C-alpha positions in Angstrom: 27.9 -35.5 45.5 29.1 -35.4 49.1 31.7 -37.5 50.8 30.9 -41.2 51.1 32.3 -44.1 53.0 31.7 -47.8 52.8 31.5 -49.2 56.4 31.5 -52.7 55.1 33.0 -54.5 52.1 30.9 -56.6 49.8 30.8 -60.2 50.9 32.0 -62.8 48.5 29.6 -65.6 49.6 25.9 -66.1 49.0 23.5 -64.8 49.8 24.9 -61.4 48.8 24.1 -58.4 50.9 23.9 -54.9 49.5 26.8 -52.8 50.7 26.0 -49.9 53.0 27.3 -46.5 52.2 27.4 -43.5 54.6 26.7 -40.3 52.7 26.2 -37.0 54.4 25.4 -38.7 57.8 22.8 -41.0 56.3 23.1 -44.7 55.7 22.2 -46.1 52.2 22.2 -49.4 50.5 24.2 -49.3 47.2 22.0 -51.2 44.7 24.2 -51.8 41.7 21.5 -53.6 39.7 19.2 -50.6 39.8 22.0 -48.0 40.0 20.4 -46.5 43.1 21.2 -45.5 46.7 18.3 -46.6 49.0 18.0 -45.3 52.5 18.6 -48.1 55.1 15.9 -46.6 57.4 13.4 -46.2 54.6 14.4 -48.5 51.6 11.5 -47.2 49.4 13.2 -43.9 49.3 16.0 -43.9 46.7 18.3 -41.8 44.7 19.2 -42.7 41.1 22.9 -42.6 40.4 24.4 -40.9 37.3 26.8 -43.1 35.2 29.8 -41.2 36.7 28.6 -41.8 40.3 27.9 -45.5 39.5 31.5 -45.8 38.2 32.9 -44.1 41.3 31.0 -46.4 43.6 32.1 -49.5 41.7 35.7 -48.5 41.8 35.5 -47.9 45.6 33.8 -51.3 46.1 36.5 -53.0 44.0 39.2 -51.4 46.1 37.5 -52.6 49.3 37.1 -56.1 48.0 40.8 -56.3 47.1 41.8 -54.9 50.5 39.5 -57.4 52.3 41.0 -60.3 50.4 44.5 -59.1 51.2 43.6 -58.8 54.9 42.2 -62.4 54.8 45.3 -63.7 53.1 47.5 -62.0 55.7 45.7 -63.6 58.6 
């Protein structure tokens, strides 16, 4: 899997938006429920994640959520 970045953290309020992941120059929605990456430009195109990839994405999102909360508390 290539390098990926999360340009936005997961919001903590409803309605929940899928986080966007930048992977190899393409933007994808990270769909945890389906364990898929879906292209932002064409959401019907998707890539199933392996259990290891899913775990990596969840860890990265958890880190971003903690960082966002810390930044909010510091403000």
